[in-house]
C-alpha positions as CSV (number, residue, x, y, z in Angstrom):
1,M,-45.6,13.9,-22.9
2,D,-42.0,13.5,-23.9
3,E,-39.2,16.1,-23.3
4,N,-40.1,18.0,-26.4
5,G,-43.6,19.0,-25.2
6,I,-47.0,18.9,-26.9
7,P,-46.4,18.6,-30.7
8,F,-47.4,21.6,-32.8
9,G,-50.6,20.9,-34.6
10,S,-52.2,19.3,-31.5
11,W,-51.7,22.1,-29.0
12,F,-55.5,22.7,-28.4
13,N,-56.9,19.2,-29.3
14,M,-59.5,18.2,-26.8
15,P,-60.4,14.5,-26.6
16,G,-63.5,14.1,-28.8
17,H,-63.6,17.8,-29.7
18,N,-60.7,18.3,-32.1
19,T,-62.9,20.3,-34.6
20,D,-63.3,23.1,-32.0
21,A,-59.6,23.7,-31.9
22,A,-57.3,25.7,-34.2
23,W,-53.6,25.3,-34.9
24,M,-53.0,28.7,-33.5
25,P,-55.2,31.2,-31.7
26,F,-57.0,33.5,-34.1
27,A,-57.1,36.9,-32.4
28,V,-59.8,39.5,-32.8
29,E,-58.7,43.2,-33.0
30,M,-58.6,44.5,-29.4
31,P,-60.8,47.5,-28.4
32,T,-59.5,51.0,-28.3
33,R,-60.8,54.3,-26.9
34,G,-62.9,54.9,-30.0
35,C,-61.3,58.3,-30.6
36,V,-57.9,59.8,-30.7
37,L,-57.1,61.1,-27.3
38,N,-55.4,64.3,-28.4
39,E,-58.3,65.2,-30.6
40,V,-60.6,65.3,-27.6
41,T,-58.4,67.2,-25.3
42,L,-56.6,69.6,-27.6
43,E,-59.0,70.2,-30.5
44,E,-59.9,73.7,-29.5
45,N,-56.4,74.7,-28.5
46,N,-54.9,73.7,-31.8
47,T,-57.2,76.2,-33.6
48,Q,-56.0,79.1,-31.6
49,H,-53.1,81.4,-32.5
50,D,-50.0,81.4,-30.4
51,D,-50.8,85.0,-29.1
52,N,-54.3,84.1,-28.1
53,I,-54.1,80.7,-26.5
54,H,-57.4,79.4,-25.1
55,R,-57.2,78.7,-21.4
56,Q,-59.4,75.9,-20.3
57,T,-61.6,76.4,-17.3
58,K,-62.2,73.7,-14.7
59,D,-65.8,73.2,-16.1
60,E,-64.4,72.7,-19.6
61,I,-61.9,70.1,-18.4
62,V,-64.7,68.2,-16.6
63,F,-66.9,68.4,-19.7
64,E,-64.2,67.0,-21.9
65,S,-63.5,64.2,-19.5
66,V,-67.2,63.2,-19.4
67,S,-67.3,63.4,-23.2
68,L,-64.3,61.1,-23.6
69,E,-65.7,58.6,-21.1
70,S,-69.1,58.5,-22.9
71,R,-67.3,57.9,-26.2
72,E,-65.3,55.1,-24.7
73,V,-68.5,53.5,-23.3
74,E,-70.3,53.8,-26.6
75,H,-67.4,52.4,-28.6
76,F,-66.9,49.5,-26.1
77,E,-70.5,48.4,-26.3
78,L,-70.3,48.3,-30.1
79,Y,-67.1,46.3,-29.8
80,L,-68.6,43.7,-27.5
81,K,-71.6,43.2,-29.9
82,A,-69.3,43.0,-32.9
83,V,-67.1,40.3,-31.3
84,D,-69.9,38.2,-29.9
85,N,-71.6,38.2,-33.4
86,Y,-68.4,38.0,-35.4
87,S,-69.0,36.1,-38.7
88,L,-66.2,33.6,-39.2
89,P,-65.2,32.3,-42.7
90,S,-66.8,29.0,-43.6
91,A,-63.6,27.1,-43.0
92,L,-63.6,28.3,-39.3
93,Q,-67.2,28.0,-38.5
94,T,-66.7,25.3,-35.8
95,L,-64.3,27.5,-33.8
96,Q,-65.6,28.9,-30.6
97,L,-64.9,32.3,-28.9
98,N,-62.9,32.1,-25.7
99,S,-63.8,33.7,-22.4
100,Y,-62.4,37.2,-22.7
101,E,-62.4,40.4,-20.6
102,R,-65.7,42.4,-20.8
103,N,-64.9,45.1,-18.2
104,L,-64.2,48.4,-19.8
105,D,-62.3,49.7,-16.7
106,V,-59.7,46.9,-17.1
107,W,-59.2,47.7,-20.8
108,R,-58.7,51.4,-19.8
109,Q,-55.9,50.4,-17.4
110,L,-54.2,48.6,-20.3
111,W,-54.6,51.7,-22.6
112,R,-53.2,54.0,-19.9
113,T,-50.2,51.7,-19.2
114,V,-49.2,51.5,-22.9
115,E,-49.7,55.3,-23.4
116,Q,-47.6,56.3,-20.4
117,S,-44.8,53.8,-21.0
118,D,-41.5,54.3,-22.7
119,V,-41.0,50.6,-23.0
120,V,-43.8,48.0,-22.8
121,L,-42.8,44.7,-21.2
122,I,-45.1,41.9,-22.4
123,V,-44.9,39.0,-19.9
124,C,-45.8,35.6,-21.1
125,D,-45.5,32.1,-19.7
126,V,-42.8,30.3,-21.6
127,R,-44.8,27.0,-21.5
128,Y,-47.4,28.5,-23.8
129,P,-45.9,31.7,-25.3
130,I,-48.0,31.7,-28.5
131,L,-51.1,32.0,-26.3
132,H,-49.8,34.9,-24.4
133,L,-48.7,36.9,-27.5
134,P,-51.9,37.5,-29.4
135,L,-51.4,39.5,-32.5
136,S,-54.1,41.9,-31.4
137,L,-51.9,43.0,-28.4
138,L,-48.7,43.2,-30.5
139,H,-50.4,45.1,-33.2
140,Y,-51.9,47.6,-30.8
141,I,-48.5,48.3,-29.0
142,V,-46.3,48.3,-32.1
143,R,-48.4,49.6,-35.0
144,Q,-51.1,51.7,-33.3
145,C,-49.2,53.2,-30.3
146,K,-45.7,53.1,-32.0
147,K,-44.2,51.8,-28.8
148,S,-41.2,49.5,-28.4
149,P,-42.1,46.2,-26.6
150,L,-39.9,43.6,-25.0
151,V,-41.2,40.1,-24.6
152,L,-40.3,38.4,-21.3
153,L,-40.4,34.6,-21.4
154,N,-41.2,34.1,-17.8
155,K,-41.0,30.8,-15.7
156,A,-38.1,29.6,-17.9
157,D,-37.2,27.0,-15.3
158,L,-40.4,25.0,-16.2
159,V,-39.2,24.0,-19.7
160,P,-36.1,22.2,-21.0
161,R,-33.4,24.5,-22.3
162,H,-33.6,23.1,-25.9
163,V,-37.4,24.0,-26.0
164,L,-36.6,27.5,-24.8
165,D,-34.0,27.9,-27.5
166,K,-36.4,26.8,-30.2
167,W,-39.0,29.4,-29.1
168,M,-36.2,32.1,-29.1
169,E,-35.5,31.1,-32.7
170,F,-39.2,30.8,-33.8
171,L,-40.8,33.9,-32.3
172,P,-38.7,36.7,-34.1
173,L,-39.4,35.0,-37.4
174,Y,-43.1,34.7,-36.5
175,F,-43.2,38.5,-35.8
176,K,-41.7,39.2,-39.2
177,A,-44.0,36.7,-41.0
178,T,-47.1,38.2,-39.5
179,G,-46.2,41.8,-40.3
180,V,-46.2,43.0,-36.7
181,V,-42.8,44.6,-37.0
182,S,-41.2,46.5,-39.9
183,A,-39.8,44.6,-42.7
184,D,-36.5,46.5,-42.7
185,E,-34.7,49.6,-41.2
186,A,-36.1,51.8,-43.9
187,E,-39.7,51.1,-43.0
188,A,-38.9,51.4,-39.4
189,A,-37.4,54.9,-39.9
190,S,-40.3,56.1,-42.0
191,T,-43.2,54.7,-39.9
192,G,-41.8,54.7,-36.4
193,V,-42.6,51.0,-36.1
194,V,-39.9,48.7,-34.6
195,C,-38.2,46.2,-36.8
196,D,-37.7,43.6,-34.1
197,I,-39.0,42.7,-30.7
198,P,-36.4,41.6,-28.2
199,L,-36.9,38.4,-26.2
200,L,-35.6,37.7,-22.7
201,P,-35.9,34.5,-20.7
202,F,-36.5,35.0,-17.0
203,T,-37.2,33.0,-13.9
204,S,-37.2,33.9,-10.2
205,L,-36.4,30.2,-9.4
206,P,-33.3,29.3,-11.4
207,V,-32.3,25.6,-11.1
208,E,-29.8,23.4,-12.9
209,E,-32.5,20.8,-13.8
210,T,-35.8,21.9,-15.3
211,A,-39.2,21.0,-13.9
212,F,-39.4,18.3,-16.6
213,G,-36.5,16.6,-14.9
214,A,-38.4,16.9,-11.6
215,E,-41.5,15.2,-13.0
216,G,-40.7,11.9,-11.4
217,N,-38.8,13.0,-8.4
218,G,-41.7,12.5,-6.0
219,N,-41.5,16.0,-4.6
220,P,-44.1,18.1,-6.4
221,T,-44.1,20.9,-3.7
222,R,-40.4,21.8,-3.9
223,R,-40.9,24.6,-6.4
224,R,-43.7,26.2,-4.3
225,K,-41.6,26.1,-1.1
226,K,-38.6,27.4,-2.9
227,K,-40.6,30.3,-4.2
228,K,-41.6,31.3,-0.7
229,R,-38.1,31.0,0.6
230,H,-36.7,33.2,-2.2
231,A,-39.2,35.9,-1.5
232,K,-37.3,36.9,1.6
233,L,-34.0,36.8,-0.1
234,Y,-35.3,39.1,-2.9
235,E,-36.4,41.6,-0.2
236,Q,-33.0,41.5,1.5
237,L,-31.2,42.0,-1.8
238,R,-33.3,44.8,-3.3
239,T,-33.6,46.8,0.0
240,G,-29.9,46.8,0.4
241,K,-29.8,44.5,3.4
242,L,-28.1,42.0,1.3
243,Q,-25.4,43.1,-1.1
244,L,-24.1,40.7,-3.8
245,P,-20.7,41.1,-5.6
246,E,-20.8,42.4,-9.2
247,T,-18.8,39.4,-10.5
248,S,-18.6,35.9,-9.3
249,T,-17.4,32.5,-10.4
250,S,-18.9,29.0,-10.0
251,D,-15.8,28.0,-8.0
252,E,-17.2,30.2,-5.2
253,Y,-20.3,28.1,-4.8
254,D,-18.8,24.6,-3.9
255,E,-20.7,22.4,-1.5
256,D,-18.0,22.1,1.1
257,E,-19.6,22.0,4.6
258,D,-16.5,23.5,6.2
259,A,-17.4,26.8,4.4
260,C,-19.2,27.8,7.5
261,G,-15.9,28.6,9.2
262,G,-14.1,31.9,9.0
263,S,-11.7,34.3,10.6
264,S,-12.7,35.5,14.1
265,Q,-11.0,38.8,13.4
266,D,-12.9,39.3,10.2
267,E,-16.1,38.5,11.9
268,E,-15.4,41.0,14.7
269,E,-14.7,43.7,12.1
270,N,-17.8,42.9,10.2
271,H,-20.0,43.0,13.2
272,K,-18.6,46.4,14.2
273,S,-19.3,47.8,10.7
274,G,-22.8,46.2,10.7
275,R,-22.0,43.7,8.0
276,V,-21.8,39.9,7.8
277,K,-19.5,38.3,5.3
278,G,-19.4,34.7,4.0
279,D,-17.0,32.8,1.9
280,G,-19.0,33.7,-1.2
281,E,-18.3,37.4,-0.6
282,Y,-22.0,38.1,0.1
283,M,-22.5,41.0,2.5
284,Y,-25.3,42.4,4.6
285,A,-25.4,46.2,4.6
286,E,-25.5,48.1,7.8
287,T,-29.1,48.7,9.0
288,D,-30.7,49.6,12.2
289,N,-33.9,47.6,11.9
290,F,-32.5,44.3,10.5
291,K,-33.4,41.7,13.0
292,G,-32.4,38.0,12.8
293,M,-28.8,38.8,11.9
294,Q,-27.5,35.5,13.4
295,K,-30.0,33.4,11.4
296,A,-29.1,35.3,8.2
297,E,-25.4,34.8,8.9
298,R,-25.9,31.0,9.2
299,E,-27.9,30.9,6.0
300,L,-25.4,33.1,4.3
301,T,-22.4,31.0,5.1
302,C,-23.9,27.5,4.9
303,D,-26.3,27.6,2.0
304,K,-24.3,29.1,-0.9
305,R,-26.5,27.4,-3.5
306,E,-29.5,29.6,-2.4
307,Y,-27.4,32.8,-2.8
308,N,-25.9,31.6,-6.0
309,E,-29.4,31.4,-7.4
310,L,-30.1,34.8,-6.0
311,Q,-27.1,36.2,-7.9
312,I,-28.4,34.7,-11.1
313,V,-31.8,36.4,-10.6
314,S,-30.1,39.7,-9.8
315,D,-28.1,39.4,-13.0
316,M,-31.3,38.7,-15.0
317,I,-32.9,41.8,-13.5
318,S,-29.9,43.9,-14.4
319,L,-30.0,42.6,-17.9
320,L,-33.7,43.4,-18.2
321,L,-33.3,47.0,-17.1
322,Q,-30.2,47.4,-19.3
323,K,-32.2,46.2,-22.3
324,C,-35.0,48.6,-21.5
325,R,-32.7,51.5,-21.2
326,A,-31.0,50.6,-24.5
327,M,-34.3,50.4,-26.3
328,C,-35.4,53.8,-25.0
329,A,-32.1,55.3,-25.9
330,N,-32.5,54.1,-29.5
331,K,-34.4,57.0,-31.0
332,T,-34.9,55.1,-34.2
333,H,-37.0,52.5,-32.5
334,V,-38.9,54.4,-29.9
335,T,-39.6,58.0,-29.0
336,C,-39.0,58.2,-25.2
337,S,-40.5,60.7,-22.9
338,T,-37.7,60.5,-20.3
339,G,-36.4,63.9,-21.0
340,G,-36.4,66.5,-18.2
341,E,-38.8,68.8,-20.0
342,G,-42.1,69.2,-18.3
343,R,-41.0,67.4,-15.2
344,G,-39.8,70.3,-13.1
345,G,-36.2,69.9,-14.5
346,E,-35.7,66.7,-12.4
347,E,-34.1,63.7,-13.9
348,A,-36.9,61.7,-15.3
349,F,-37.5,58.0,-14.7
350,L,-37.6,55.3,-17.4
351,R,-41.2,54.2,-17.4
352,I,-41.6,50.5,-18.0
353,G,-45.2,49.3,-18.5
354,V,-45.9,45.6,-17.6
355,V,-48.8,44.0,-19.6
356,G,-50.0,40.6,-20.4
357,H,-52.5,37.8,-19.7
358,P,-53.6,37.0,-16.1
359,N,-51.5,34.6,-14.2
360,V,-48.3,34.9,-16.2
361,G,-46.3,36.1,-13.3
362,K,-46.4,39.9,-13.7
363,S,-46.9,40.7,-10.0
364,S,-44.3,38.2,-9.0
365,L,-41.8,39.7,-11.5
366,L,-42.4,43.1,-10.0
367,N,-41.9,41.8,-6.5
368,C,-38.7,40.3,-7.6
369,I,-37.5,43.6,-9.2
370,R,-38.6,45.8,-6.4
371,G,-37.6,43.4,-3.7
372,T,-40.4,44.2,-1.4
373,K,-44.1,43.1,-1.3
374,V,-45.5,46.3,-2.8
375,V,-47.6,44.3,-5.3
376,S,-49.9,41.6,-3.9
377,V,-49.7,38.2,-5.5
378,S,-52.4,35.7,-6.0
379,A,-53.0,32.6,-8.0
380,T,-56.4,34.0,-9.1
381,P,-56.3,35.5,-12.6
382,G,-56.9,39.2,-12.6
383,H,-55.8,39.6,-9.0
384,T,-54.3,43.0,-9.8
385,K,-57.3,45.2,-10.3
386,H,-55.9,48.7,-11.0
387,L,-52.9,50.3,-12.6
388,Q,-50.1,50.7,-10.1
389,T,-46.9,52.8,-10.4
390,I,-43.9,51.5,-8.6
391,P,-40.9,53.8,-8.4
392,I,-37.4,52.5,-8.0
393,P,-35.3,55.6,-7.3
394,S,-32.0,53.7,-7.2
395,E,-32.5,52.5,-10.8
396,Q,-34.2,55.6,-12.1
397,V,-37.1,53.4,-13.2
398,M,-40.8,53.7,-12.8
399,L,-42.7,50.4,-13.2
400,I,-46.3,50.6,-14.3
401,D,-48.3,47.4,-13.6
402,S,-51.6,46.9,-15.3
403,P,-54.2,44.2,-14.6
404,G,-54.0,41.1,-16.6
405,L,-56.8,40.5,-19.1
406,A,-57.8,37.9,-21.5
407,F,-58.0,38.9,-25.2
408,P,-60.7,37.6,-27.5
409,V,-59.5,34.8,-29.7
410,F,-61.2,32.0,-31.6
411,G,-60.0,28.3,-31.6
412,L,-58.9,28.1,-28.0
413,P,-61.2,25.7,-26.0
414,R,-62.3,27.1,-22.7
415,A,-61.1,24.0,-20.9
416,I,-57.6,24.8,-22.0
417,Q,-57.9,28.3,-20.7
418,A,-58.2,26.9,-17.2
419,V,-55.1,24.8,-17.8
420,V,-53.0,27.7,-18.9
421,G,-54.4,30.0,-16.2
422,T,-56.1,32.7,-18.3
423,H,-59.5,31.8,-16.9
424,Q,-60.2,31.5,-13.2
425,I,-59.8,27.9,-12.3
426,A,-62.1,28.0,-9.3
427,Q,-64.9,29.3,-11.5
428,T,-64.5,26.7,-14.2
429,R,-67.9,25.1,-14.9
430,D,-66.5,21.8,-16.3
431,P,-63.0,21.3,-14.8
432,Q,-63.1,17.6,-15.8
433,S,-62.7,18.7,-19.5
434,G,-59.4,20.4,-18.5
435,V,-58.4,17.2,-16.6
436,A,-59.1,15.2,-19.8
437,F,-56.8,17.5,-21.7
438,L,-54.1,16.9,-19.2
439,A,-54.6,13.2,-19.1
440,S,-54.2,13.1,-22.9
441,H,-50.6,14.2,-22.5
442,L,-49.7,13.1,-18.9
443,Q,-50.0,9.9,-17.0
444,I,-51.7,11.6,-14.0
445,E,-52.5,8.3,-12.3
446,R,-48.8,7.4,-12.2
447,L,-47.6,10.8,-11.2
448,Y,-49.9,10.9,-8.2
449,G,-49.9,7.1,-7.5
450,L,-53.7,6.9,-7.8
451,R,-55.8,3.7,-7.5
452,K,-59.3,3.4,-8.9
453,V,-61.9,3.8,-6.2
454,D,-64.2,1.0,-7.4
455,G,-61.3,-1.5,-7.3
456,A,-61.1,-1.8,-11.1
457,D,-57.9,-2.7,-12.9
458,D,-55.6,0.3,-12.7
459,T,-53.9,-0.7,-15.9
460,L,-57.0,0.0,-17.9
461,E,-57.7,3.4,-19.4
462,W,-58.7,6.0,-16.8
463,S,-61.6,8.4,-17.4
464,P,-61.4,12.0,-16.3
465,Y,-64.0,11.3,-13.6
466,E,-62.0,8.4,-12.3
467,L,-58.9,10.5,-12.0
468,C,-60.7,13.3,-10.1
469,E,-62.5,10.8,-7.9
470,S,-59.3,8.9,-7.0
471,Y,-57.4,12.2,-6.4
472,A,-60.2,13.4,-4.1
473,K,-60.1,10.2,-2.1
474,K,-56.3,10.4,-1.8
475,K,-56.6,14.0,-0.5
476,G,-59.6,13.3,1.7
477,Y,-62.0,15.6,-0.1
478,F,-65.6,14.9,0.7
479,V,-68.8,16.9,0.3
480,K,-70.9,17.9,3.3
481,H,-67.8,18.2,5.6
482,G,-66.6,14.6,5.0
483,K,-69.9,12.9,5.6
484,G,-71.0,12.5,2.0
485,A,-69.6,11.4,-1.3
486,L,-66.2,12.2,-2.6
487,D,-65.9,15.9,-3.8
488,V,-64.9,15.1,-7.4
489,H,-65.3,18.7,-8.5
490,R,-62.8,19.9,-5.9
491,G,-60.4,17.2,-7.0
492,A,-60.6,18.3,-10.6
493,I,-60.1,22.0,-9.6
494,E,-56.9,21.1,-7.7
495,I,-55.5,19.0,-10.5
496,L,-55.9,22.0,-12.8
497,Q,-54.2,24.2,-10.2
498,E,-51.3,21.7,-10.0
499,A,-50.8,22.1,-13.8
500,Y,-50.8,25.9,-13.6
501,D,-48.3,25.9,-10.7
502,G,-45.9,23.7,-12.7
503,R,-46.2,20.7,-10.5
504,L,-47.7,18.9,-13.5
505,V,-45.3,19.6,-16.3
506,L,-46.9,20.6,-19.5
507,F,-45.6,22.8,-22.3
508,F,-45.9,23.4,-26.0
509,A,-43.3,22.4,-28.6
510,P,-42.6,25.3,-31.0
511,P,-43.3,24.9,-34.7
512,D,-40.5,24.5,-37.2
513,P,-39.5,27.9,-38.4
514,M,-39.7,26.7,-42.0
515,W,-43.4,26.2,-41.5
516,L,-43.8,30.0,-41.6
517,E,-42.8,29.8,-45.3
518,S,-45.3,27.1,-46.2
519,S,-48.5,27.7,-48.2
520,Q,-50.6,26.4,-45.3
521,F,-49.3,29.2,-43.0
522,R,-49.6,31.9,-45.7
523,K,-53.1,31.0,-46.9
524,E,-54.8,29.1,-44.1
525,I,-53.4,30.6,-40.9
526,C,-51.8,34.0,-41.3
527,P,-54.9,35.8,-42.7
528,Y,-56.9,34.9,-39.6
529,L,-54.3,35.5,-36.9
530,L,-55.7,39.1,-36.5
531,M,-59.3,39.6,-37.6
532,E,-60.3,43.2,-38.0
533,L,-63.6,44.7,-36.8
534,H,-65.4,47.5,-38.6
535,L,-67.5,49.4,-36.1
536,P,-70.0,52.0,-37.5
537,G,-69.7,55.6,-36.6
538,T,-66.3,55.4,-34.7
539,V,-62.8,56.5,-35.3
540,N,-60.0,54.1,-34.5
541,A,-57.5,55.2,-31.9
């Protein structure tokens, strides 16, 4: 793969199975509650006169809750049957349905998150953004719920800058061409649908060179170690133990080793006040329970690059919150519920809902914003099981984290789902298919320095099995506790995990924006990007 990524038109091509892949994912309309929530809870009250308001009893509330739940279950069962038996047009008959979320409780968490949010933050992996922005999700948030979304292009350090810039140019035009957003301000004012969706690149690991530049550097674990190291710095920053200046210049972050020196008088004053100050003007706030002050001081004064990166992350977080506040303040684009009414007269928090596919970095993002490990993080898709509310009083913000879920789409081979992380890698039945996809774009044998186990010529074409076998041998993976044959399956699983973690660099090249005006897009692609379902006996939410 060159520095431009996987060319558009061959994103999902599997070796020997190209007819099963689409140019873009064709999304199926996502499930809803099956009824309008207000009709269930307020139907009787709306028929009463103001002077004779019906007071609901506890039994009536319980009955309505059970009634709503039963409607949701009935509607969801109909939805699953309709999706599994969806009749595709003849031109798309070869496309297969992906592995999608079939747990109603997980969908309920998504509904609640969107309903409760003032701004909906859609997190997507910038390596494969088109996969993480299905039109079904965008249509639900923008058109059905009339919410204002912000798309966060996460893990921006894993792609070259010019690729990121092209995605930033393409996606707004894509939203317009597909009719997700309003065509103009007049339509936005009359319908309450936003006329644009802001995009914001983000990474918790900013670096000068991208992961593409690190492909041949022989140190594939550097990003993982750096991620762990930064976790402690985020905690110090967001809890107030580490305070960064509001403005800084690159001149403050030179690499001079003599920067570890300083005035003894200043050090004495800082120790008396409970602070440590380095040449970069970074300061630790006074705290009674902050142990390891001397170690922190050494890191602070001697490793300015680490704290320079921390400052960049802090600025990105501030920009993110600033954009969310601006979106909420714009009454033309979104009706916010951050007023003081109905909340005891207290100043209300801005509620930011975080949604998206599994494994796009939602929990890590929240950890970065919050600064403490209030959200557990795992490389297993769907690790967050329930909706979580995370208050940040200092910012007057309430974060609402929902479980990641996979949306139903056609044209995305399941092997690629494992590569991009939307399907649990450890549960992949045929991981070698995913390795075959990787091998069609990357020279895996060269990146890992593999040699064929049977002694064959290494310059000849490698099969997926040979790659997994050689990798297992290099790692020492054997079945039956090392006494049997090589554990080829484990080798394949780990190679897929390497791709997800960014240690194998793979990303999509964005289409040319002019393609959106072509007849191919208008006639062959756009009509199927969101396929509607007509379920009998139900009312759309």
